[in-house]
C-alpha positions in Angstrom: -36.6 117.5 7.9 -32.9 116.7 8.4 -33.5 113.1 7.1 -35.5 114.4 4.2 -32.7 116.8 3.4 -30.2 113.9 3.4 -32.4 111.8 1.1 -32.9 114.7 -1.4 -29.1 115.4 -1.4 -28.4 111.7 -2.0 -30.9 111.5 -4.9 -29.4 114.7 -6.4 -25.8 113.3 -6.1 -26.9 110.0 -7.7 -28.0 112.0 -10.7 -24.9 114.2 -10.7 -22.3 111.4 -10.3 -19.4 110.7 -8.0 -17.7 113.7 -6.5 -14.1 113.5 -5.5 -11.7 115.9 -3.8 -10.1 116.7 -7.1 -10.6 120.4 -8.0 -11.1 119.6 -11.7 -13.8 117.1 -10.9 -15.5 119.5 -8.6 -15.4 122.4 -11.2 -16.6 120.0 -13.9 -19.6 118.8 -11.9 -20.4 122.2 -10.4 -22.9 123.2 -13.1 -24.7 119.9 -12.7 -24.9 120.4 -9.0 -26.1 124.0 -9.2 -28.9 123.0 -11.7 -30.0 120.0 -9.7 -33.5 120.5 -8.1 -33.0 117.7 -5.6 -29.8 119.4 -4.2 -31.6 122.7 -3.9 -34.6 121.0 -2.2 -32.2 119.3 0.2 -30.5 122.6 1.1 -34.0 124.1 1.6 -34.9 121.2 3.8 -31.8 121.8 5.9 -32.7 125.5 6.3 -36.3 124.5 7.5 -34.8 121.9 9.7 -32.5 124.5 11.4 -35.5 126.8 12.2 -37.6 123.9 13.5 -34.6 122.8 15.7 -34.3 126.4 17.0 -37.9 126.3 18.0 -37.5 123.0 19.7 -34.4 124.1 21.6 -36.3 127.2 22.8 -38.9 125.0 24.4 -37.1 121.9 25.8 -33.8 120.8 27.2 -31.2 119.7 24.6 -30.7 116.5 26.5 -34.4 115.7 25.9 -34.6 116.9 22.3 -31.4 115.6 20.9 -32.2 111.8 21.1 -35.2 112.4 18.9 -32.9 113.3 16.1 -32.1 109.5 15.9 -35.6 109.1 14.5 -34.2 110.6 11.4 -32.1 107.5 10.9 -35.3 105.5 10.9 -36.9 107.8 8.3 -33.7 107.7 6.2 -33.4 103.9 6.3 -37.1 103.2 5.5 -37.3 105.8 2.7 -33.9 104.9 1.4 -35.1 101.3 1.1 -38.3 102.1 -0.7 -37.3 105.1 -2.7 -33.6 104.7 -3.4 -33.3 100.9 -3.4 -30.9 100.8 -0.5 -30.5 97.6 1.5 -32.4 97.1 4.8 -30.7 94.2 6.5 -31.6 92.4 9.7 -28.9 94.4 11.5 -30.4 97.7 10.3 -33.9 96.6 11.4 -32.5 95.5 14.8 -30.8 98.8 15.2 -34.0 100.7 14.3 -35.8 98.7 17.0 -33.1 99.6 19.5 -33.4 103.3 18.5 -37.1 103.2 19.0 -36.7 101.5 22.4 -34.1 104.1 23.4 -36.2 107.1 22.4 -39.3 105.6 24.2 -37.2 105.2 27.4 -35.7 108.8 27.1 -39.1 110.3 26.4 -40.4 109.0 29.8 -37.7 110.7 31.8 
């Protein structure tokens, strides 16, 4: 859910435009941000993610659960490639394979 939230927020901000730390820019874009369904969906996904994470932490050790969050990078990279047109280089694919291997090793312990 966390990865989905990131992707929804990215799509929303692509539609809103570039945000800077200039107060006038923030105030000027605030109405567009508030009205953006992707941003609200991303925030909602974060809330759901938080509750799912609380359930997970109530059942397993954090040292076991936390490495599985790296699977979110895989989800974000693949969906970002197909849905947002982001690049998926050989280095990213290699990193994804290393993440998968690492999660497999950790899940056995």
